[in-house]
C-alpha positions as CSV (number, residue, x, y, z in Angstrom):
1,M,0.0,0.0,0.0
2,P,1.2,3.6,-0.6
3,V,2.9,5.2,2.4
4,L,2.6,9.0,2.8
5,S,5.9,10.2,4.1
6,R,6.2,12.7,7.0
7,R,7.7,15.1,4.5
8,G,4.5,15.0,2.5
9,V,2.3,15.4,5.6
10,I,4.3,18.5,6.6
11,A,4.3,20.1,3.2
12,G,1.0,19.2,1.7
13,G,-1.8,20.9,3.5
14,A,-5.2,19.4,4.5
15,A,-6.9,19.7,1.1
16,A,-4.1,18.0,-0.8
17,L,-3.8,15.3,1.9
18,A,-7.5,14.6,1.7
19,A,-7.2,14.2,-2.1
20,A,-4.2,12.0,-1.8
21,L,-5.8,9.7,0.7
22,A,-9.3,9.5,-0.9
23,P,-10.6,6.1,-2.1
24,R,-8.3,5.0,-5.0
25,R,-9.5,4.7,-8.5
26,A,-9.5,1.3,-10.1
27,W,-6.2,1.0,-11.8
28,G,-7.9,-1.0,-14.6
29,R,-9.5,2.3,-15.7
30,T,-6.2,4.0,-16.3
31,Q,-6.4,6.8,-18.9
32,Y,-2.8,6.7,-20.1
33,D,0.3,4.4,-20.1
34,V,2.4,7.3,-18.7
35,V,1.6,10.7,-17.2
36,V,4.6,13.0,-17.5
37,I,4.7,15.9,-15.0
38,G,6.6,18.8,-16.3
39,A,7.1,20.3,-19.8
40,G,10.8,21.1,-19.5
41,L,13.6,19.3,-21.3
42,A,13.4,16.1,-19.2
43,G,9.6,15.7,-19.5
44,L,9.4,16.5,-23.2
45,H,12.3,14.2,-24.2
46,A,11.0,11.3,-22.1
47,A,7.5,11.8,-23.6
48,H,9.0,11.7,-27.2
49,L,10.9,8.4,-26.4
50,L,7.8,6.8,-24.8
51,E,5.5,7.9,-27.7
52,Q,8.0,6.4,-30.2
53,A,7.8,3.1,-28.4
54,G,4.0,3.2,-28.9
55,L,2.8,4.2,-25.4
56,A,-0.1,6.6,-24.7
57,V,1.5,9.6,-23.0
58,R,0.0,12.7,-21.4
59,V,2.3,15.6,-20.5
60,I,1.0,18.1,-17.9
61,E,2.6,21.4,-16.9
62,A,1.6,23.7,-14.1
63,A,2.9,26.9,-15.8
64,Q,1.2,28.5,-18.7
65,R,4.2,28.1,-20.9
66,I,6.5,25.3,-22.2
67,G,10.2,25.1,-21.2
68,G,10.6,24.8,-17.4
69,R,13.9,26.4,-16.6
70,L,14.6,27.3,-20.2
71,H,13.0,30.7,-20.1
72,T,13.5,33.4,-22.8
73,L,12.1,36.7,-21.6
74,D,10.5,37.6,-24.9
75,H,8.7,40.7,-23.4
76,L,12.0,42.4,-22.6
77,P,14.3,44.3,-25.0
78,G,16.7,41.9,-26.7
79,R,14.8,38.9,-25.4
80,P,17.3,38.0,-22.6
81,E,17.5,34.6,-21.0
82,A,16.5,33.8,-17.4
83,G,17.4,30.1,-17.4
84,G,19.6,27.6,-19.3
85,I,21.7,29.1,-22.1
86,Q,25.1,27.5,-22.9
87,I,25.3,24.4,-25.0
88,G,28.7,22.8,-24.4
89,Q,30.7,20.6,-26.8
90,N,29.7,17.5,-24.8
91,Y,25.9,18.2,-25.1
92,R,25.5,15.3,-27.4
93,L,21.8,14.6,-26.7
94,L,20.7,18.3,-26.9
95,R,22.5,18.9,-30.2
96,A,21.0,15.7,-31.7
97,I,17.5,16.8,-30.6
98,A,18.0,20.3,-32.1
99,A,19.2,18.8,-35.4
100,R,16.2,16.4,-35.5
101,L,13.8,19.3,-35.0
102,G,15.5,21.8,-37.2
103,V,16.3,24.2,-34.3
104,A,19.3,26.3,-35.3
105,L,22.2,26.6,-32.9
106,D,24.6,29.6,-33.1
107,E,28.0,30.4,-31.7
108,S,28.2,33.3,-29.4
109,P,31.2,34.2,-27.2
110,G,29.0,35.3,-24.3
111,A,26.3,32.7,-24.9
112,G,23.5,35.1,-24.3
113,V,24.8,36.6,-21.0
114,G,27.4,39.0,-22.2
115,A,31.1,38.4,-21.6
116,A,30.6,35.5,-19.3
117,G,33.9,34.1,-20.4
118,S,35.8,37.4,-20.2
119,P,39.2,37.0,-18.6
120,T,38.9,40.4,-16.9
121,A,36.4,42.7,-15.2
122,L,36.1,46.1,-13.6
123,L,36.5,45.4,-9.8
124,H,34.4,46.8,-7.0
125,I,35.9,45.3,-3.8
126,N,35.6,46.5,-0.2
127,G,33.8,49.6,-1.4
128,T,36.5,50.6,-3.9
129,S,36.3,50.5,-7.7
130,L,39.5,49.7,-9.5
131,A,41.0,48.3,-12.7
132,P,42.3,44.7,-12.5
133,E,45.8,45.8,-13.2
134,D,45.8,48.0,-10.1
135,W,44.5,45.1,-7.8
136,A,47.8,43.7,-6.6
137,S,48.9,46.9,-4.8
138,A,45.5,48.4,-4.0
139,P,44.6,49.1,-0.3
140,A,41.2,47.3,-0.9
141,N,43.2,44.1,-1.6
142,R,43.2,42.3,1.8
143,L,44.5,39.0,0.5
144,S,47.6,37.2,1.8
145,G,50.9,36.3,0.3
146,A,50.7,35.0,-3.3
147,E,47.0,35.6,-3.3
148,R,47.5,39.3,-3.6
149,A,48.5,39.0,-7.3
150,V,45.3,37.1,-8.1
151,P,42.2,39.1,-9.2
152,P,39.1,38.1,-7.2
153,F,37.4,36.5,-10.3
154,A,40.4,34.2,-10.7
155,L,40.8,33.0,-7.1
156,A,38.7,29.9,-7.6
157,G,41.0,28.8,-10.4
158,F,44.1,29.7,-8.4
159,Y,42.9,27.3,-5.7
160,G,41.9,24.6,-8.2
161,R,44.1,22.2,-6.2
162,A,41.4,22.4,-3.4
163,L,39.0,20.3,-5.5
164,P,39.0,16.5,-5.7
165,A,40.6,15.4,-9.0
166,L,38.0,13.5,-11.1
167,A,39.2,11.4,-14.0
168,S,35.8,11.7,-15.7
169,P,32.6,13.7,-15.0
170,A,30.9,10.6,-13.7
171,D,33.5,9.9,-11.0
172,W,31.9,12.1,-8.5
173,Q,29.5,9.3,-7.8
174,T,32.2,6.9,-6.6
175,A,34.5,9.5,-4.9
176,P,35.6,8.5,-1.4
177,A,33.6,10.0,1.5
178,E,36.6,12.1,2.6
179,A,36.3,14.0,-0.7
180,D,32.7,15.0,0.1
181,I,33.6,17.9,2.4
182,S,32.4,21.5,2.0
183,Y,34.0,23.7,-0.7
184,D,34.9,26.1,2.1
185,E,36.8,23.5,4.1
186,A,38.5,22.3,0.9
187,L,39.7,25.8,0.2
188,R,40.9,26.3,3.7
189,R,42.9,23.1,3.6
190,A,44.4,24.3,0.3
191,G,45.7,27.4,2.1
192,A,43.1,29.9,1.0
193,S,42.9,32.8,3.4
194,A,39.6,33.9,5.0
195,E,39.5,36.9,2.7
196,A,40.1,34.7,-0.4
197,R,37.2,32.4,0.7
198,R,35.0,35.4,1.2
199,L,35.7,36.7,-2.3
200,I,35.1,33.3,-3.9
201,D,31.9,33.0,-1.9
202,A,30.8,36.5,-3.2
203,N,30.3,35.3,-6.7
204,F,30.0,31.6,-7.3
205,N,27.1,29.5,-8.5
206,G,25.8,28.4,-5.2
207,N,24.3,29.6,-1.9
208,S,27.4,29.3,0.3
209,L,30.8,27.7,0.2
210,A,29.9,25.9,3.5
211,G,26.8,24.3,2.0
212,M,28.3,23.0,-1.2
213,S,30.3,19.8,-1.5
214,A,33.7,20.2,-3.0
215,L,32.6,17.4,-5.4
216,S,30.1,19.8,-7.0
217,P,32.6,22.3,-8.5
218,A,35.0,19.3,-9.2
219,R,32.2,17.7,-11.3
220,A,31.8,21.0,-13.2
221,V,35.5,21.2,-13.9
222,A,35.6,17.6,-15.1
223,L,32.7,18.4,-17.5
224,R,34.5,21.4,-18.9
225,Q,37.7,19.4,-19.4
226,A,35.7,16.6,-21.1
227,G,34.1,18.9,-23.6
228,P,36.4,21.9,-24.3
229,G,35.6,24.3,-27.2
230,P,33.1,26.9,-28.0
231,T,29.6,26.9,-26.6
232,L,26.4,27.4,-28.7
233,I,23.1,29.0,-28.0
234,V,19.6,28.4,-29.4
235,R,18.8,30.8,-32.2
236,G,15.9,33.0,-31.1
237,G,16.2,32.0,-27.5
238,S,16.6,28.9,-25.4
239,Q,12.9,28.4,-25.0
240,R,12.5,27.8,-28.7
241,L,14.0,24.3,-28.3
242,P,11.4,22.9,-25.8
243,E,8.6,24.6,-27.7
244,A,9.7,22.7,-30.8
245,M,10.0,19.5,-28.8
246,A,6.4,20.0,-27.6
247,R,5.1,20.6,-31.1
248,A,6.7,17.4,-32.2
249,L,4.7,15.2,-29.7
250,R,1.6,13.4,-30.9
251,G,-0.3,14.4,-27.8
252,E,-1.0,18.0,-26.7
253,V,0.8,19.3,-23.6
254,R,-1.8,20.4,-21.1
255,L,-0.7,23.7,-19.5
256,G,-2.0,25.2,-16.2
257,Q,-2.4,21.9,-14.4
258,K,-0.8,22.1,-11.0
259,V,-0.1,18.8,-9.2
260,R,-1.6,18.6,-5.8
261,A,-0.6,15.0,-4.9
262,I,0.9,11.9,-6.4
263,R,0.3,8.3,-5.4
264,A,1.5,5.0,-6.7
265,D,1.8,1.3,-5.7
266,E,2.6,-1.9,-7.5
267,A,-0.7,-1.8,-9.5
268,G,-0.6,1.7,-10.9
269,A,-0.4,5.4,-10.3
270,E,-2.5,8.6,-10.0
271,V,-1.8,12.3,-10.2
272,I,-4.2,14.6,-8.5
273,T,-4.2,18.1,-10.0
274,D,-6.3,21.2,-9.5
275,R,-8.2,20.1,-12.6
276,G,-9.0,16.6,-11.4
277,S,-7.3,13.2,-11.2
278,I,-5.4,11.3,-13.9
279,A,-4.9,7.6,-13.6
280,A,-2.0,5.9,-15.4
281,R,0.1,2.8,-15.4
282,H,3.2,4.9,-14.8
283,V,3.9,8.5,-13.6
284,L,7.2,10.3,-14.5
285,C,7.8,13.3,-12.3
286,T,10.3,15.9,-13.4
287,I,9.4,18.6,-10.8
288,P,12.6,20.0,-9.2
289,F,13.0,18.5,-5.8
290,A,12.9,22.0,-4.2
291,A,9.4,22.4,-5.5
292,L,8.4,18.8,-5.1
293,R,8.7,19.2,-1.3
294,E,5.4,20.9,-1.4
295,V,3.6,18.0,-3.1
296,P,2.4,15.0,-0.9
297,I,3.6,11.7,-2.3
298,A,1.9,8.5,-1.3
299,A,4.4,5.9,-2.5
300,E,7.2,3.7,-1.3
301,L,10.4,5.5,-1.8
302,P,13.9,4.4,-0.8
303,P,15.4,6.5,2.0
304,E,18.1,8.0,-0.3
305,L,15.5,9.4,-2.8
306,A,13.3,10.6,0.0
307,G,16.2,12.3,1.6
308,M,17.2,14.1,-1.6
309,I,13.6,15.2,-2.3
310,A,13.7,16.7,1.2
311,A,17.2,18.2,1.3
312,L,18.9,18.6,-2.1
313,P,20.0,22.2,-2.3
314,Y,19.0,24.5,-5.2
315,T,20.9,27.7,-6.0
316,R,18.9,30.8,-5.2
317,A,19.4,33.3,-8.0
318,S,18.0,36.7,-8.7
319,F,18.6,38.7,-11.9
320,A,18.2,42.4,-12.7
321,Y,17.8,43.3,-16.4
322,I,19.0,46.8,-16.9
323,A,18.1,48.9,-19.9
324,A,20.3,51.9,-20.8
325,R,20.0,54.9,-23.1
326,R,23.3,54.1,-24.8
327,P,26.1,51.6,-24.3
328,F,28.0,53.6,-21.8
329,W,30.3,50.7,-21.0
330,R,32.1,51.5,-24.3
331,E,33.0,55.0,-23.2
332,D,35.3,54.8,-20.2
333,G,38.0,52.3,-21.4
334,A,37.3,49.9,-18.5
335,P,36.3,46.2,-18.9
336,E,32.6,45.9,-19.8
337,T,31.9,43.3,-17.0
338,I,31.6,44.4,-13.3
339,W,32.7,42.0,-10.6
340,S,31.8,43.1,-7.1
341,D,31.7,41.7,-3.6
342,H,28.7,43.9,-2.8
343,P,25.9,41.3,-2.3
344,L,23.3,43.3,-4.3
345,I,25.7,43.8,-7.3
346,G,27.5,40.5,-7.8
347,R,28.4,40.4,-11.5
348,I,27.0,42.6,-14.2
349,F,27.4,41.5,-17.8
350,V,26.6,43.2,-21.1
351,L,23.8,41.5,-23.0
352,G,24.1,43.7,-26.0
353,D,24.6,47.2,-27.4
354,D,21.5,47.3,-29.6
355,P,19.4,47.5,-27.6
356,P,21.8,48.6,-24.8
357,M,21.1,46.0,-22.0
358,L,22.9,44.6,-19.0
359,K,22.2,41.6,-16.8
360,L,23.0,41.6,-13.0
361,W,23.5,38.2,-11.4
362,T,23.5,37.6,-7.7
363,F,23.2,34.4,-5.7
364,G,22.4,33.1,-2.3
365,A,21.8,35.7,0.4
366,G,22.2,38.6,-2.1
367,A,19.5,37.1,-4.3
368,D,17.2,36.8,-1.3
369,A,17.8,40.5,-0.4
370,L,17.2,41.7,-4.0
371,E,14.0,39.7,-4.2
372,R,12.6,41.1,-0.9
373,M,13.2,44.7,-2.1
374,G,10.9,44.6,-5.1
375,E,11.5,46.5,-8.4
376,A,10.8,50.0,-7.2
377,R,13.2,49.8,-4.2
378,V,15.8,47.9,-6.3
379,R,15.9,50.7,-8.8
380,A,16.3,53.3,-6.1
381,V,19.2,51.3,-4.5
382,L,20.9,49.8,-7.6
383,V,21.1,52.9,-9.9
384,P,23.2,55.0,-7.5
385,L,25.4,51.9,-6.7
386,I,26.1,51.2,-10.3
387,E,26.7,54.9,-11.0
388,A,29.2,55.0,-8.1
389,I,31.0,51.9,-9.4
390,R,31.0,53.1,-13.0
391,P,30.5,56.9,-13.4
392,A,29.9,56.5,-17.1
393,A,26.5,55.0,-16.1
394,R,25.2,58.3,-14.6
395,G,21.9,59.3,-16.1
396,Q,22.0,56.3,-18.5
397,I,19.9,53.7,-16.8
398,T,16.2,53.8,-17.9
399,S,14.7,50.7,-16.4
400,I,15.4,47.7,-14.2
401,R,13.3,44.5,-14.3
402,L,13.8,41.7,-11.7
403,F,13.5,37.9,-12.2
404,S,13.9,35.4,-9.4
405,W,13.9,31.6,-9.5
406,Q,13.7,30.9,-5.8
407,S,10.3,32.7,-5.6
408,N,8.9,30.6,-8.4
409,P,6.8,27.9,-6.7
410,L,7.4,25.6,-9.6
411,A,11.2,25.8,-9.3
412,R,12.4,27.2,-5.9
413,G,15.9,27.7,-7.4
414,I,17.7,27.9,-10.7
415,Y,19.5,24.5,-10.5
416,H,20.7,21.9,-8.0
417,H,24.1,21.4,-6.5
418,I,25.6,18.6,-4.4
419,G,25.2,19.6,-0.8
420,T,28.0,18.9,1.7
421,G,28.1,15.2,2.5
422,Q,25.3,14.4,0.0
423,A,27.2,12.8,-2.9
424,A,26.6,9.1,-2.0
425,E,23.0,9.8,-1.2
426,L,22.4,11.6,-4.5
427,S,24.2,8.9,-6.5
428,A,21.9,6.3,-4.9
429,A,18.8,8.4,-5.7
430,I,20.0,8.6,-9.4
431,A,20.5,4.9,-9.6
432,W,17.1,4.0,-8.1
433,K,14.5,2.6,-10.6
434,G,10.9,2.9,-9.7
435,T,8.1,0.4,-10.4
436,R,5.2,2.8,-11.2
437,L,6.6,6.2,-10.0
438,H,9.7,7.5,-11.8
439,F,11.7,10.7,-11.5
440,A,13.8,12.7,-14.0
441,G,15.3,16.2,-14.3
442,E,18.6,18.0,-14.3
443,H,19.1,17.0,-10.6
444,L,19.2,13.3,-11.6
445,G,21.7,13.5,-14.5
446,P,24.2,10.8,-13.8
447,V,27.1,12.5,-15.7
448,S,26.2,15.9,-17.0
449,Q,24.6,18.9,-15.3
450,G,22.1,21.4,-16.6
451,M,20.3,20.9,-19.9
452,E,22.3,17.8,-20.9
453,G,21.8,16.3,-17.5
454,A,18.0,16.7,-17.8
455,L,18.1,14.8,-21.1
456,E,20.3,12.0,-19.7
457,S,17.9,11.5,-16.8
458,A,14.9,11.4,-19.3
459,E,16.5,8.6,-21.3
460,A,17.2,6.6,-18.1
461,A,13.6,7.1,-16.9
462,A,12.1,6.2,-20.3
463,L,14.1,3.0,-20.4
464,S,13.0,2.1,-16.9
465,I,9.4,2.6,-17.8
466,L,9.7,0.6,-21.0
467,A,11.3,-2.3,-19.2
468,R,8.1,-2.4,-17.1
469,A,5.5,-1.5,-19.7
């Protein structure tokens, strides 16, 4: 019989629990072979594979758009990206899908976010703006010894020896337990000063150095080494790819269907939505675990999977899209990118000159603070800050629009990372194969991360379903 976990009881609410525990439908009256929850890359790719095998598939999506965390902001000038962008050389599955559907991929040095790969930046550290060439002798430089010659944006690379060496991107799953320490502790053991760790913590893709396993950035390094070379972007915006994937399905994707509860046992499965219940032989859930915590699940789950649903960390990220009268970053001779230890500034990249647009990235506590302020307050605070950091910006900023992933109830973060001490548990969750209830998403990619990881997990889930169909 299904077992409703304590996690589900805490998260679900009385109405959802009542629905989850109501008398079960007869599984013999199932409407579909598979119900896929989520119309992001994982859900759409799995649905395609299952349809090709002859199964009756229904894809449901709570949002009113296709794409999940591929999200092109078509309503803003220049159509900037809010989610996945870069397509690496080792994105074999994604490139094949784009080719099959006729979705064009383009080379772009900044991959839609400006000079993301720029080797330099205008620095704003400890309240002082300075050129990178002045950093080594600047009073604002509070680093120690050999660190003083290293610009803040290069410190993580300088301390690359802190990370566990992985022979391949998949080796994070079999790394010894002693390698699964916090990134902060790994840096400390490598000799990084407290100030160096603070500066690395100011701008890295996570919530805190203490909360991230050193195996998480080590995995990212191994992936870059395995697939060096130029990255690509989807022509017209990242969201165009999942939209094309949805159009290619035989069945229509049902939008605006929020999942209230899921239940499954050895006989079948059922999804309870705010539009009614859907019975199926199998359910494939691609909801990010950070959002899935709010959905009661009545099913037998192994402790490792239940633990990851409850505790896998997702990076909190807030972006500010900044429109300008003219590309003032071309006028002062300084690097176009800004790198700051101010929590509200983080990094600012140029999106383009026509129209003149910038994108501010901040993570963790800074992202939380920016989100709490709201757009009106953010404009009042950020404009003078940016003008002080870069005087050429004075009088040039015309609008600021915010976007936050952690406030989105369907995501609760931009992407997962391996929490300190979680590698073995996450590896076990990835390896688990369900009987009627299955899971996929970028958080369950066995090798790759991000978009390619989502597709890898979709293929594994589809094969698991077909083995039991």
